[in-house]
N, C-alpha and C positions, 0 to 999 in steps of 0.2 A: 483488403481483396482477400477472397476466401478460395482455399485450394483444396483438391481430393488429392488424398495421399495413395499413390498406388505401391503396391507391395515391392516392386522392383525396385524403389526407393525414388522416387520422382514424385513430383506434382503436377497436377495439371488447374490451371486458374479457373475457376468457374465464372459464368457469364452472371453478371449483375444486373438490376432493374432499376429505374426510377419509377415513382410513382405514376408517372404519366403511361407507361406500359401496360400496366395493371389495373388502366380505368381508375385510378384514385385521384378524388379530386382535392384540392388545397386543405379544405375544411376537413376532409376525411385525414390527411396527415396530421393537422394540427389537433383534432380530438383523440387520436393512436397518442400523439405525444402528452397532450393534458392528461389523458387517463392513466397513462404508463410512465409520468414524468419521477416520481420515488424509485420505482423499479431500473429506470435508465441510468440515475444518477447514484455516486456509492455514498455512502452514510456521511462521507468528511462533505461531500458537495449535492446532498441533499437538496431539492426542488418543493416548494408548495406552491402550485398553481393557483392565482387567483384571477383570473380573467380571462376570456377568449374574446378574440374579434368577433363582432355582430355584422351581419349581412349591411353591406351599400353604408360603413360606418367606417371614418378613417380612423382604425385602431390598428394597433400590433396584432397579429396573431396570437400569441401567447403571451403573458405576463405572470410571473411568479415571483415568490420571495425567499431567499436563502435564511439559513438560521440567524444572522443578524439583523432580518427587516431590509436587506438590499433589496432592490427593484430587477430582475432578470426580465428584459424584454427580448424575445424570441421573434424574428422573420423567418420565415418557413417560406422554400419554394420545393413544387414537386419536381421540379427538373433541374439542370444546369443553372447554376446560380452566375448572375454578370456583376461586376462591379459596382451596379445601380443601388444593390442591397443593402450597404453599407450606407450609403447617402439614405434610405429608405429608414431604415432599421435608426440612425441617430435623429431623423428628424421625430419619431416615436419616442425617441429619449429627451428630445428638447420638451415635449409635449408632457411626457408622463411622468419625467424627472423631477418637475415642479408640482407634483400631485402631492396633497397633504395626505397625514392618515385618514382624515374624515374622507377623501375623494376616493383612496384603495378602498376604505371598507366600502364606500356605495358600489365601486367596481366589485368587489368581493360579493356583496350581497346580490347582485344582479347574476354574476355566474353562479352563484349557489340558488338562485330563484326562491330569497327568502330574505323579506325587509328587515328582520332581525338578527340574520346571521353577525357573530361575533368576533371579528377578523383578529384582535389581538389574543382571544382564548382559543382559537382554531390553529393559530400560527403557534402559538404556546404548546397546545397538543402534537401538532406536527411534528416539533421538533424536541420535544419531551423536555421541555424549560419548566423549571421549579416555579418561576414567575413568569409572567406575559412581558415583553419588552413594552417599555413606556412608548407612547404614542409618539413623540418626537424623534424615536430613535428608527420609524419603519422610513425607508426611501431617502436615507440620507448619501448613498452611491448606487449607482446603475450599471447594471453589466447587460452587455449586446451580446446577443448570439444570431447567429446567419446559419439557417439549416438547410442544405440540399442534397441531392445525388451525387453532386459533382460541381467545382468551381474551375472558372477559367483563371487567366494568370492574371487577370485586371482585376479579379475579384482579392486574389492573395495578396497582389502588391498592395491594392486599398487596404484590406485589415492590416497587414504588416506597417503600411503609413500611420494609420490612426493610432495602433499600439503604441510607434514610437514617441507621438504627439500624447502618449498618458490616457488615452482613451482607453477602456476594459472592453475589449471587442473580440469574439473570435468567429470562426467557423466551423461548424460540425457538420460532417459529412454522413449520410446515412445510405444504404442499399437494400436492395431486397432481394433474393437469390429464391428462385424455384431447384428442388431437389427432391426426387423420389414423388413428384406429385404434389408438395407442400409447398407452401411459401414460406419463406424463412426474414425475417425483420435482424438488420444490423447497424447499430446507432453508436457513433465514436464519442462518447459522453467523454471530458477531460477527467 
């Protein structure tokens, strides 16, 4: 939450908005995150986008890699996220967690719109690695992230349940604010 500080030492909570109120499409939110992922995560948790959902395809909204080559699978919702989002992101994990390096490279080439894009080299450059990771090091583990403007208790209970079961899953909220005619974006990266 964002609060306005008043000189009489009181605070006033500002109204926040989800992307639906701003007439934004889920694809717009997906693009916003993909294009700014390196800014939204700290240096320790930097991510490299490698793929975005294509129209009319059963694909994750966004896939990224971390420094260790782990696959991060995002499921984005413009508004309130319900408990079914965990099932959806886990279905994508089942499909994409089995992808080989060559499969990931193919997805990355589709994303880059370049048939010769080198995922190993791009990954090494993105994370400042002296040597690129071995092909076998990619996609050894998966992390699942559900993103939305707010969540209901069913989602929070589902995320807590799957975490207890050893699934690396998290919920990250976002908010938009209108202040002085400007629109501000807040993202709660861990």
